Each structure stands twice: as structure tokens, then as C-alpha cells.
N, C-alpha and C positions, 0 to 999 in steps of 0.2 A: 487575200483571205481564201478565195476559191482555190488558188493554187495550193495553199497550205492544206486545205481540206482534202483536195484530191491526192496530194502526196501522202497524207495520213491514211487515206482510204487505200491507196496503193500499197503502203507499208503493211497495213493489217492484212490485206488480201494476200500479199506475198509471204509474210512471215507467219501469220496466224489465220489461215483461211477458215478454220473451224469456228472462229468467234462469231461469224455471221449467222450461225445456227443456234446461238444461245437463246433461251427463253427470256422474256422481258424482265423477270424478277432477278436474274443473275447480276452480280456486281463484278467489277474488275478487282483483282487482288491489289493490295497496297504496293505502290511503286512499279506496277506493270504497265507498260505502254503509255507512259505519261503523255507522250506527244499526241496520242490519238484519243484521249479520254473524251474530248468534246465531240469528235466525230462519232464515237461509239454511243455516246449518250443520245445524240440525234438519231442514230440508226435504231437503237433498241427502245427508246422511249420518246416517241415523236412529240409528246406533250411537254417534255422537259425543255425549257428555253433558257434557263439560267445556268451557265457553266463558264469555266475559264479554259482558254486554249493552253495546251501544253502544261497542264498541272496534274497533280495526283488525286483529283477529286474522284469519288466513287460515282457509279450510276445509282441514283436513288429511286426507291419506290415512291411513286406519286400517289397522292390521296386528295380527297376533297370532302369537307364536312358539309352536310346538307342541313340548312337551318329550318328543319321541319321535324316536328315531333311525331313519333309513331307509337301507337298503343301496343305494347308487347303482350299484355295479358290483363284479364279481369276475372271476376267471380262468376261469370255466366257459364251455362252448360255448354260444353263443346260438342263437336260432331259425334263423339263416341259416348255421349250420355253421362260423362263424369265432369267434375269441377276441380279446378286448381284455385285454392284460396290465395288471394294476393297477400293477405296478412300473414300467411304462412311461408311466403317466399323468402328464402335466405339469400339475399342478393349478394352478400359477401362471398358466397361460394360460386357465383357466376363469374369465374375468372379463368382465362381471359374472356372478356365480354365480347365475343366475336359472333359472326353469323355468316351463313352461306347464301347463295342465291337459290331460292326454291328448295332449300334443305338438301342441296346436292353438294356433298363434301368433295366429290371428285373434281369439281371445278375450282376448288381452292376457297380461301377466305375472301368473302366479298365486302364485308363491312365489320367495323367494330363500333360498339355503342358507347355513347357518352351522355352526360347530363341527365341521369336518371331522375325521375320525378314521380311521386305517387299522389294521385288525386282521387280520393274516395277508394274505390276498389280497383282503380285502373293504374297500371304502371306505364309511364311514358319514357322515351329516350330518343336521342338524335343519332343518326348513323353517320359514320365517317367512311366514305367509299374508297376502296382500293382501286384507283383508276389505272394503275399499271396493269393489273390483271383483267380488270373490267373497264376498259376505256370509255364505254358509252353508258355505263350504268347510272352515273350521276345525272346525266341529262335525261335518261329514261325515268328516273325517279321524280325529277323536277317536273317532267312533262305529264306525270300521272300514270305511266304505263305500269309501274310497280307502286301500288298505293297502300300496301299492307305489310305487316310484320307478323311473324309466327314463331313462338318458342318451340324448340325441338329437343329431342332426346331427354325427356323429363326424368329426373332422379326423384323418386317418391320416398321421402324419409319417414313420413307418417301418413296414414290414411284411415278412413272410417267408413263403415256401411250404415252408420246410424241414421235412421229416418229423420231425426230432428235436424240434421245438417243438410237434408236434401231439399231442393227447390221443386216446385211443381213441374212434372215432366222429366225429372232426373231419374235415370235408370241405373246409373253406375255409382261408384264410390265417390267420396269427397276426399281429395288429397289436401291434408291440413298442414303439411310441412314438406317443402320441395325446393328444387332449383333446376334450371335448364343447363344443358351443356352448350347450347347455341341458340341464337334467335335470328332467323333468316328474313331476308327481304323477299316478299312474295307478291303475287298478283292478287290472290284471294286469301285472306286470313283463315285460320282454322284448318290448315293442311291436313288431310286425312292420314297420310303416311307418317307425319311427324308426331301425331298425337295417339296413334294406335298402340304404341308400346310404352310401358312404364318400366323404369330401371331402378336398381338399387345403386348405392355409391360405388360398387365394384363393377358397374355396368352389366350386371346380370339382369335378364328380363324378369320382371315381377309379374306383369300382366300383358297378355296379347289380346287386345280388345277388338280385333278385326272381326272375328266370328260373332262375338256378342253384339257388335254394332250392327251387323247385317240383320241379326234377329230383332234388335231394338227398333230399327228404322223400317223394317218390312213386316211388322206385325199387322195381322188382319183381324177384324172383329169376328169372333166366333158366334155363330147363330145356332141356338138350340133347336132341335127337332120338336115336332108336336108331342111325340112320345116322351121325350125328356122333360118337356114342360109339364106334362101330366103327372109325371113322377114327383114334380115339385108342387103339385096342386095349383098350377098356373094355367092361364088361358093363352091362346096363340098371340094375343095382342098385349102381353105383359110387357111392362116397361123395364128398362135396365135396372132401375132402382128396385123394382119388385123381384127381379131375378136375383140380384145381389143379396137382398134380404133373405130370400128363400134358401139360397146356397149357404148363407151364414147360419141360418137356423138349422140346416141339415148338418153342417159341420159341428155345431154346438151339441146336437143330439148324439152324433157319433162320439164326441168327446165324453159326454155323460155316460153313454153306453159302455165305453172302454173303462171308465172309472168304476161303474157298477160291476162290471165283469171282474175287475181286479179285486174289488171288495168281496165278491162272492167266492172267488178262488181262495182268498186269504181266510175267509170264514170256514170253508171246507177243510183247509189244511189244519186250522186250529182244532176243529172238531175231531178229525182223525187222530191228531196227537193226543188229545184228551182221552179218547177211547183206548188207545194203546196203553197209556199210563194206568188207566183203571184196571184193565185186564191183567197187566203185569203185577200190580199191587195186590190184586186178589189172589193171583197165583202164589205170590210169596207168603201171603197170610195163611193160605191153605197148605203151606209147606211143600208146594209142588216145584217151586223155583228158588234158586239161590239168587243173590244180587248179581253175581257175575253172569249167570245164565239169562237173567232178565234183561241186562244191558245188551247182551248179544242179540237176543230175540227182538228187542226194540229196533235195532239197526236192520236186521234181516227182514222184518215185517213192516217196515216203514211204509205207510200208505195202504196197508192191508190188514185192518183190524179184524175183519171177519175170519181170515185165515189164522191169525194168531189166537183168536178165541177158540176155534175148533181144536187147535193143537193143545192149548192149556187145559181145556175141558177133558181131553182124553188122557191126560197125565194123572198118575196116582200120587197121593201125598207121600213124601219121603219120611222114613223113620230116622229121625235125627237123633242118633245116640251119641252122647258125649260123656265118656267115662273119665273120671278124674282119679287121682291117686287115692282120695278118700273113699271112693265108691268100690274099690277093689277089696275082696276078702283076703285078709292076711293069710299067708301060706302056713303060718305056725299057729293058726287059730284052733284051739281045742275043739273036739267034736261036740262037746256039750253046748257050745255056742253056735255051731253051724246050723243053718236053716231055720233058726229061731228068730222071731220078731222081738222088738223092744219089749212088748207087753209079756211075751212068753218068758223072757229072762227076768222080768220084774216079778212075775208070779213064782218063778222057781227060786228066787233069791240069789241068782247069779249075776245080777246087773251091776252090783258094786264091784265085783271082781273084774268084770269086763271093762268097766270104766277105768279101773286102776291099771290093768295089764294092756289093754288095747283101746286107748282113749279116742283115736281117730275113728275106729270102727264103731265105737260107742256113739259118737256124734252122728255117724251115718245112719245108724238104726234109729237114733232119736229123731232125726229129721224126717224119716220115712213113716213114723208112727201115725 
């Protein structure tokens, strides 16, 4: 057997020297180097012990399932102040259910997750370790060196900033529908880098929470000065509750003041509009303005009733003459009718003749008597 292994090793080294540099995850192509499959399996994957000499078996990726449940997520507030609701997790979209080591994708896939189970608001699963790429990881997990799991690259489908969904101490949003792209094996759960970004389904960044988190976790209590406390009618030893109440009352007063100011402005505007309307109506009644001129002046003097009043008061009434056909003296009217009133023609006995020959003019004189 040793002779056969040595011959195979010699054959590979002589014919295919580059094979010794292949990474562990590579396999031999079908029907290539059948005689040395076992030798290469031993060389590339030292943990593989089941093989046949001089066959066409491939080199297989080795794995080991850990009989230990990990909590992948729950409804608690994470390190960035927001929450992922377990009831909103769309587990069917977490495919393939893989994970990295410490969220480091460059190292390759470390685990895949199986046997998902929900207990209350906690999601559990068991890892299957890729021992070909991570030959010591299974033992490190079993020994407790990696004791946690952490979801990463969160795809937020729906979220809310509703205070009714927030827990005490929660400063960020509540993600109500979501799924992860991966769930890593980690030493400490709640990895800062993996939770600081929220994505949409196209992997575009929705939120970058790093800056907000810094602010949330480094907030210091603000202490009011003596002068500021005096403005609130408080003493130097005022409690937080008293300060909060004073600030609330101050905010309420400011809100009421804004409302009153708006009401006053609306009243002034209505008063000015009424003044303009009265001035223009008076001008039209006094035959100083036509309707068209009044409409134009209303636009030009909007907000300036005093100026409009001075203008209209200085205007003279117009002589509105409107002659109709009936009011004109006929050109063929005899001289005996001209310049005479209805009563004059009645006394002279010419009225009946005027009525017969010039009925329109007769009606005109009759209306003027």
C-alpha cells in the first residue's frame, strides 16, 4: 500500500505538479487521475478517511453538525437602539441559510443552519460547520470559544417609529418585517458592524446607524444653569420632574401664543378686507367708480384701506349719460315742437299731432313731464 501511495504521489508530482497548490475546497474533475484520487484526498483533506484506491471518487467537502442550539435573534433592543421583531421574520427568504465566521465574508461560508425553532420571541437553530475550510471551528464551538450567533446584513421590509412599539430605553425604529442575508458564528452576539446597516431587498442601504448609535450611547445629562432655572421659576435644587414639568408648561404657553398670534393675524386680514369692500361700494354708489375700476383698485390697494379711501374721496362723481334712440330729437321734427315740454304742447293743442306723427318722441316727453 505504501508503495502504491508513493507511486501515485510520484505520478502526480511528475505529471501534475500544480495540483499540490490547490485549495482544499477544489475537487478533481470526473475521470481525471483515477489512480491517485485517494492520495489527493489525503493530501487535500486530511480529515477525510473514507476513500477507495484507484477509483473516480471526488474529493468531498467535509462538514460536521453541532448538536447545540444557538439563539439567532429575539425582540430585545440591540446595540444600535432598534429592534427586530421575531414575529416579523420571513424565514422563508433566509435562503441559503448560511453564515460566516464573525461576519467576515472574505473567509468563506463557515456554517449553514438547520432545525429552526421558535420559542416565544426567540429563534433557535443548529449549525453545520464547514470543516474543510474551517477544520478547527467545530471543536472551538464545542469547547465554548465561539458561543454566540448573530444575524447580519438585515433586509428591512417594513419598519415603524411608532412609540407604541418601542420598549423602555429604545431610541431607534422597530423593524416589523425583515430577514437576514446571513447569520454568523461569533464570540459575542450583537456584533456592532453587522447591525449598524439596514438594507432593502435590492441591497441598497436604508439606514446607517453608526453615527446615531454613537450619539445614543454617549448621551450626557444636561445640567441647567442658575439663570436658566430662574427663567423657569425654579430653584437650584429643582428635581428632574419639576424641570420637565416647567419645560412642558413653557412649550404649552409658546404653542398657545402661536395660536393666538395666528388668530389675531386672521382677524386683521378680515377687517382690512371688509374696509376695502365698504370703501369701494360707497364709491360706486356715489358714481365715482365703475365695477371694473373697483375690482382693479381692490387688487392694487389690498392691505391698504387708508390709501384707497384717500383716493376715492378725492374723485369726483361721474356724469353717467346714457342716450337711447328714444331720447334723441328727430331730425325732421317741426320747429313748433322743438324746445317745448309736454305741458307746453298740451296747452297749445299740438300734443295730439305730435303723438300721431312722432310717437317715440311723444313718449319721451311724456316720461319727462
